[in-house]
C-alpha positions, 0 to 999 in steps of 0.5 A: 726256211726257204718256204718261210722266206717266200711267204714273207716276200709274198706278204710284203708284196701284197702289202706294197700293192695295197699301199700303192692302190691306196695311194692311187685312190687318194693323195699322199700328202700331209692329209693322207688320202684327203684332198686339198682345195686352193682358193684365192683370197677375196670374193672368190673365197666366199664361195667356200665358206661353208666348206671351211667351216665344216672342216674347222669343226669336223676335220674334213668334208668327206675326202676333202681335208683342207681348204687353203686360202691363198693370195690371189696373185698365186692362184695361177701357179698353185692351181697347176698342182692342186687337187681342186681349186677355185680360179678366175673363169678365164684361167680354167680355159687357159690351164686346159689349153696349156695341157693341164689335165683338169675338169671344170665342175661348176661356176661358183660366183656369177659376177659382183661388179658395179660402176659407182660415181661421185657427183655423177649424173651418168645414166647410160654407158654412152654417157661415159664417153669423154670421161675417165673411168677408174677400174680394177682387174686389168687383164682379168674377166671383169675388165673384159666384161666392161670392155665388151659392154662398151664395144657392144654400144659402139663406144671407143675406149682406151687406157690412159690417165686423162679424159679424151673427147669421143672416148672412154678412158680407163685408168687401172688401179691395183684394187677396190681401195684404189678406186674408192680413194679416187671417188672419195677424193672427188666427192670431197672436192665436189668433183665428178669421178667414176669407178668400176669396183667389185663387191664387197668394196662396192657396198662400203663405197655406197655407204658414203654420202655422195657416192651412188651406184650408176650400173649393175654390170651383171644386169647389163651383161644379162641383157647383152647375152640373154643369159637367165642366170645372175650375171657372168661366170667370174670364178669357177671350180676345177679339179684334177681329171683323175679325181673326177674319174676315180671319186665321182661320189665325192665330187657329187657330195662336194658340189651339193655342199657348195651349192648350199653355200650361197644361202649359208653365207647370207644366213650366217653373215655375222660369222663369215669374216670370223670363219675366214680369218680363222683359216687365213688371218691375212684375208682381206675379208676381215670385217663384218659383211652384211647379208645384203653385201653378201647377196650382191656378191652373187656366190651361187654354184651352178653346175657346168652342165647348166652354166656351159652356155654362159661360160662359153659366151664369157670366153668368146668375149675374152677371146675377142679382146685378148685370146692369150687370156684363155690360152689362145682359143676356146677349149674343147669339150674335154674341159667340162665335167659330165658327171 
């Protein structure tokens, strides 16, 4: 009887150990051993459309069981505990500098920022001096990019609600619809208005008579930095460091899959909104987006080995304006995935 009891104890110990190893290899959540990726609503969500579609059809993609689209305002909190996340480019550095054990795998959107005008004949950034510019993204990467480009031209800027001689005055609005309302109102009244806006809202604005594109900020950034990529790193993919260490094969498959997404969304432009709405009914991307608009969103994955120089150039620009936005300093090399 004692031998029998000892045998049972040994078996139970073996089972317990097996379960503990399984737990270490995966994620003990509602998806069992499957990982979850969190993605902010809006243009960054476009970088994961083919993953969302794959999981809807087959239940998972390798070890990834769920892509959860969330309100963009919640991403800084949710990214702290997520297995994987798409986050604003500066947030990855901020999280790492504050002690979050993550790896930066790739940049996934390369900038989708444009300056539009109503009844405007502005031809260069210097022509903005003395004018008021409505802008999205206060304190975010697009804002820092615009400010850096102004500063590079020796242009003085400030925040305000009325034009000031000798300066560019930036008036911040909540989102693209706020910029568009200003442009539409000015256009209706035959007045000039200028706004910094991102895709896909920019294409909607350009569809209206009297509203034109003044600048492609990605092109101006490339000229400023000498970058050979599409523009600037706007959103990036991060993962918990232990996942990168314990599941490198999964990471490789994931990056390969997401690299295909740029072509996928353009070729399946008629389905993109449907795919996202099915996953997140509240999505702001709830209307059909043309292939041209999706191409202008610059959703292209670039592995961090190839994107590191461009990423650091963006961080340096942010650090010069607001160091706190990246955690007070440029991150050490431990942030970057070397798989």
